[in-house]
A tleap script that builds the chain and sets N, CA, C and O, in Angstrom:
source leaprc.protein.ff14SB
mol = sequence {
  NMET ALA ALA LEU ALA TRP LEU LEU ILE PRO
  LEU PHE ALA ALA ILE GLY ALA GLY ALA TRP
  GLY SER TRP ALA GLY ARG ASN ARG LYS THR
  ILE GLY ASP GLY HIE GLU LEU ALA GLY TYR
  THR ARG PHE ARG GLU ALA MET GLU LYS SER
  ARG THR ASP CALA
}
set mol.1.N position { 0.725 -1.072 -0.020 }
set mol.1.CA position { 0.283 0.094 0.088 }
set mol.1.C position { 0.566 0.875 0.415 }
set mol.1.O position { -0.306 1.718 0.628 }
set mol.2.N position { 2.451 1.332 0.810 }
set mol.2.CA position { 2.946 2.215 0.696 }
set mol.2.C position { 3.275 2.748 -0.995 }
set mol.2.O position { 2.964 3.833 -1.487 }
set mol.3.N position { 3.930 1.703 -1.600 }
set mol.3.CA position { 4.409 1.906 -3.142 }
set mol.3.C position { 3.595 2.270 -3.700 }
set mol.3.O position { 4.007 2.795 -4.735 }
set mol.4.N position { 1.988 2.317 -3.556 }
set mol.4.CA position { 0.922 2.718 -4.180 }
set mol.4.C position { 1.020 4.291 -3.992 }
set mol.4.O position { 1.249 5.109 -4.882 }
set mol.5.N position { 0.813 4.522 -2.746 }
set mol.5.CA position { 1.349 6.208 -2.128 }
set mol.5.C position { 1.935 6.592 -2.980 }
set mol.5.O position { 1.522 7.306 -3.894 }
set mol.6.N position { 3.342 6.041 -2.764 }
set mol.6.CA position { 4.282 6.919 -3.919 }
set mol.6.C position { 4.022 6.944 -4.821 }
set mol.6.O position { 4.300 8.037 -5.313 }
set mol.7.N position { 3.292 5.889 -5.891 }
set mol.7.CA position { 3.238 6.113 -7.496 }
set mol.7.C position { 2.376 7.452 -7.428 }
set mol.7.O position { 2.774 8.561 -7.783 }
set mol.8.N position { 1.090 7.137 -6.896 }
set mol.8.CA position { -0.194 8.538 -6.896 }
set mol.8.C position { 0.624 9.371 -6.564 }
set mol.8.O position { -0.237 10.148 -6.150 }
set mol.9.N position { 2.078 10.209 -6.272 }
set mol.9.CA position { 2.511 11.091 -5.506 }
set mol.9.C position { 2.775 11.844 -7.065 }
set mol.9.O position { 2.384 12.964 -7.392 }
set mol.10.N position { 3.461 10.991 -7.798 }
set mol.10.CA position { 3.705 11.867 -9.249 }
set mol.10.C position { 2.955 12.089 -10.107 }
set mol.10.O position { 3.158 12.908 -11.004 }
set mol.11.N position { 1.528 11.098 -9.925 }
set mol.11.CA position { 0.801 11.058 -10.662 }
set mol.11.C position { -0.218 12.289 -10.503 }
set mol.11.O position { -0.935 12.761 -11.385 }
set mol.12.N position { -0.125 12.636 -9.358 }
set mol.12.CA position { -0.977 13.764 -8.679 }
set mol.12.C position { -0.092 15.390 -9.365 }
set mol.12.O position { -0.764 16.372 -9.679 }
set mol.13.N position { 1.406 15.365 -9.479 }
set mol.13.CA position { 1.669 15.899 -10.006 }
set mol.13.C position { 1.949 16.624 -11.493 }
set mol.13.O position { 2.220 17.706 -12.014 }
set mol.14.N position { 1.640 15.015 -11.825 }
set mol.14.CA position { 1.654 15.485 -13.604 }
set mol.14.C position { 0.248 15.693 -13.484 }
set mol.14.O position { 0.113 16.821 -13.959 }
set mol.15.N position { -0.713 15.354 -13.191 }
set mol.15.CA position { -1.845 15.922 -13.572 }
set mol.15.C position { -2.209 17.528 -13.361 }
set mol.15.O position { -2.812 18.236 -14.168 }
set mol.16.N position { -1.513 18.044 -11.640 }
set mol.16.CA position { -1.253 19.422 -12.048 }
set mol.16.C position { -0.958 20.040 -12.450 }
set mol.16.O position { -1.559 21.089 -12.684 }
set mol.17.N position { 1.001 19.539 -13.021 }
set mol.17.CA position { 1.168 19.891 -14.128 }
set mol.17.C position { 0.433 20.292 -15.621 }
set mol.17.O position { 0.393 21.369 -16.217 }
set mol.18.N position { -0.075 19.083 -15.927 }
set mol.18.CA position { -1.002 19.610 -17.058 }
set mol.18.C position { -1.849 20.465 -16.835 }
set mol.18.O position { -1.474 21.580 -17.198 }
set mol.19.N position { -2.924 20.435 -16.355 }
set mol.19.CA position { -3.839 21.215 -15.630 }
set mol.19.C position { -3.083 22.842 -15.601 }
set mol.19.O position { -3.689 23.787 -16.105 }
set mol.20.N position { -2.130 22.972 -15.154 }
set mol.20.CA position { -1.659 24.110 -15.023 }
set mol.20.C position { -1.258 24.657 -16.703 }
set mol.20.O position { -1.877 25.587 -17.220 }
set mol.21.N position { -0.191 23.950 -17.382 }
set mol.21.CA position { -0.162 23.764 -18.676 }
set mol.21.C position { -1.117 24.646 -19.336 }
set mol.21.O position { -1.024 25.768 -19.835 }
set mol.22.N position { -2.243 23.644 -19.161 }
set mol.22.CA position { -3.301 24.022 -20.109 }
set mol.22.C position { -3.876 25.751 -19.893 }
set mol.22.O position { -4.226 26.698 -20.597 }
set mol.23.N position { -3.730 25.469 -18.689 }
set mol.23.CA position { -4.461 26.907 -18.202 }
set mol.23.C position { -3.470 28.252 -18.536 }
set mol.23.O position { -4.033 29.288 -18.890 }
set mol.24.N position { -1.812 28.217 -18.403 }
set mol.24.CA position { -1.267 28.945 -18.458 }
set mol.24.C position { -1.213 29.413 -20.311 }
set mol.24.O position { -1.486 30.575 -20.609 }
set mol.25.N position { -0.854 28.422 -21.388 }
set mol.25.CA position { -0.970 28.398 -22.685 }
set mol.25.C position { -2.362 28.569 -23.250 }
set mol.25.O position { -2.623 28.126 -24.369 }
set mol.26.N position { -3.347 29.254 -22.448 }
set mol.26.CA position { -4.815 29.106 -23.318 }
set mol.26.C position { -4.225 30.683 -23.855 }
set mol.26.O position { -3.317 31.466 -23.577 }
set mol.27.N position { -5.467 30.562 -24.874 }
set mol.27.CA position { -5.270 31.723 -25.889 }
set mol.27.C position { -5.924 32.889 -25.312 }
set mol.27.O position { -6.918 32.493 -24.703 }
set mol.28.N position { -5.794 34.218 -25.232 }
set mol.28.CA position { -6.285 34.725 -24.266 }
set mol.28.C position { -6.642 35.781 -25.927 }
set mol.28.O position { -5.923 36.320 -26.769 }
set mol.29.N position { -7.788 35.672 -25.764 }
set mol.29.CA position { -8.318 36.913 -27.167 }
set mol.29.C position { -8.745 38.239 -26.629 }
set mol.29.O position { -8.485 39.199 -27.354 }
set mol.30.N position { -9.425 38.508 -25.359 }
set mol.30.CA position { -9.163 39.445 -24.759 }
set mol.30.C position { -8.348 41.069 -24.905 }
set mol.30.O position { -8.543 42.253 -25.177 }
set mol.31.N position { -7.365 40.113 -24.513 }
set mol.31.CA position { -5.965 41.185 -24.140 }
set mol.31.C position { -5.013 41.221 -25.529 }
set mol.31.O position { -4.482 40.237 -26.043 }
set mol.32.N position { -4.940 42.581 -25.991 }
set mol.32.CA position { -4.265 42.948 -27.242 }
set mol.32.C position { -3.218 43.685 -26.905 }
set mol.32.O position { -3.018 44.301 -25.858 }
set mol.33.N position { -2.245 43.540 -28.307 }
set mol.33.CA position { -0.775 44.159 -27.548 }
set mol.33.C position { -0.674 45.300 -28.554 }
set mol.33.O position { 0.259 45.446 -29.344 }
set mol.34.N position { -1.894 46.208 -28.421 }
set mol.34.CA position { -2.096 47.305 -29.182 }
set mol.34.C position { -1.646 48.430 -28.539 }
set mol.34.O position { -0.816 49.176 -29.060 }
set mol.35.N position { -2.172 48.641 -27.331 }
set mol.35.CA position { -1.551 49.422 -26.328 }
set mol.35.C position { -0.422 49.780 -26.263 }
set mol.35.O position { 0.040 50.896 -26.501 }
set mol.36.N position { 0.471 48.148 -25.688 }
set mol.36.CA position { 1.727 48.414 -26.239 }
set mol.36.C position { 2.522 48.690 -27.465 }
set mol.36.O position { 3.618 49.223 -27.294 }
set mol.37.N position { 2.141 48.412 -28.664 }
set mol.37.CA position { 2.752 49.042 -29.673 }
set mol.37.C position { 2.324 50.302 -30.232 }
set mol.37.O position { 2.725 50.751 -31.306 }
set mol.38.N position { 1.521 50.834 -29.487 }
set mol.38.CA position { 1.212 52.110 -29.889 }
set mol.38.C position { 2.271 52.823 -28.935 }
set mol.38.O position { 3.048 53.683 -29.352 }
set mol.39.N position { 2.237 52.461 -27.845 }
set mol.39.CA position { 3.534 53.282 -27.414 }
set mol.39.C position { 5.106 52.724 -27.653 }
set mol.39.O position { 5.952 53.420 -27.091 }
set mol.40.N position { 5.505 51.822 -28.240 }
set mol.40.CA position { 6.160 52.076 -28.837 }
set mol.40.C position { 6.571 52.237 -30.247 }
set mol.40.O position { 7.701 52.017 -30.683 }
set mol.41.N position { 5.623 52.610 -30.868 }
set mol.41.CA position { 5.741 53.279 -32.225 }
set mol.41.C position { 6.174 54.847 -31.846 }
set mol.41.O position { 7.109 55.528 -32.266 }
set mol.42.N position { 5.009 55.177 -30.782 }
set mol.42.CA position { 5.112 56.364 -30.282 }
set mol.42.C position { 6.963 56.955 -29.738 }
set mol.42.O position { 7.342 58.123 -29.832 }
set mol.43.N position { 7.630 56.053 -29.324 }
set mol.43.CA position { 8.853 56.060 -28.802 }
set mol.43.C position { 9.809 55.651 -29.942 }
set mol.43.O position { 11.010 55.916 -29.887 }
set mol.44.N position { 9.318 55.086 -30.838 }
set mol.44.CA position { 10.613 54.557 -32.170 }
set mol.44.C position { 10.174 56.716 -32.880 }
set mol.44.O position { 11.027 57.537 -33.217 }
set mol.45.N position { 9.317 56.832 -32.864 }
set mol.45.CA position { 9.013 57.935 -33.462 }
set mol.45.C position { 10.063 59.230 -32.678 }
set mol.45.O position { 10.966 59.883 -33.201 }
set mol.46.N position { 9.775 59.257 -31.898 }
set mol.46.CA position { 10.646 59.901 -30.776 }
set mol.46.C position { 12.101 59.919 -30.939 }
set mol.46.O position { 12.965 60.793 -30.999 }
set mol.47.N position { 12.063 58.725 -30.985 }
set mol.47.CA position { 13.848 58.510 -30.966 }
set mol.47.C position { 14.140 59.334 -32.256 }
set mol.47.O position { 14.736 60.411 -32.259 }
set mol.48.N position { 13.777 58.862 -33.062 }
set mol.48.CA position { 14.068 59.481 -35.058 }
set mol.48.C position { 14.008 60.745 -35.119 }
set mol.48.O position { 14.794 61.409 -35.795 }
set mol.49.N position { 12.927 61.309 -34.315 }
set mol.49.CA position { 12.965 62.718 -34.678 }
set mol.49.C position { 14.504 63.390 -33.894 }
set mol.49.O position { 15.317 64.133 -34.445 }
set mol.50.N position { 14.561 62.860 -32.481 }
set mol.50.CA position { 16.244 63.077 -31.809 }
set mol.50.C position { 16.955 63.164 -32.700 }
set mol.50.O position { 17.310 64.255 -33.145 }
set mol.51.N position { 17.377 61.910 -33.227 }
set mol.51.CA position { 18.534 61.435 -34.353 }
set mol.51.C position { 18.527 62.342 -35.587 }
set mol.51.O position { 19.460 62.400 -36.388 }
set mol.52.N position { 17.328 63.083 -35.670 }
set mol.52.CA position { 17.461 63.733 -37.191 }
set mol.52.C position { 17.531 65.589 -36.847 }
set mol.52.O position { 17.742 66.482 -37.668 }
set mol.53.N position { 17.198 65.753 -34.940 }
set mol.53.CA position { 17.569 66.993 -35.104 }
set mol.53.C position { 18.916 67.152 -34.553 }
set mol.53.O position { 19.281 68.294 -34.270 }
set mol.54.N position { 19.504 66.415 -34.412 }
set mol.54.CA position { 20.897 66.485 -34.076 }
set mol.54.C position { 21.786 66.893 -34.992 }
set mol.54.O position { 22.982 66.954 -34.707 }
savepdb mol mol.pdb
quit
């Protein structure tokens, strides 16, 4: 019976890891990168402006 308990520990760990992996890798359609990309575009334009002014 003790051997069965030691075999169940990795089984539960594998099930937990699979559940966490599927949750962490889910497709998040509601969160977009538009805001971050717009900020990066503004930063890049500002850097280009300061380079051409000098």
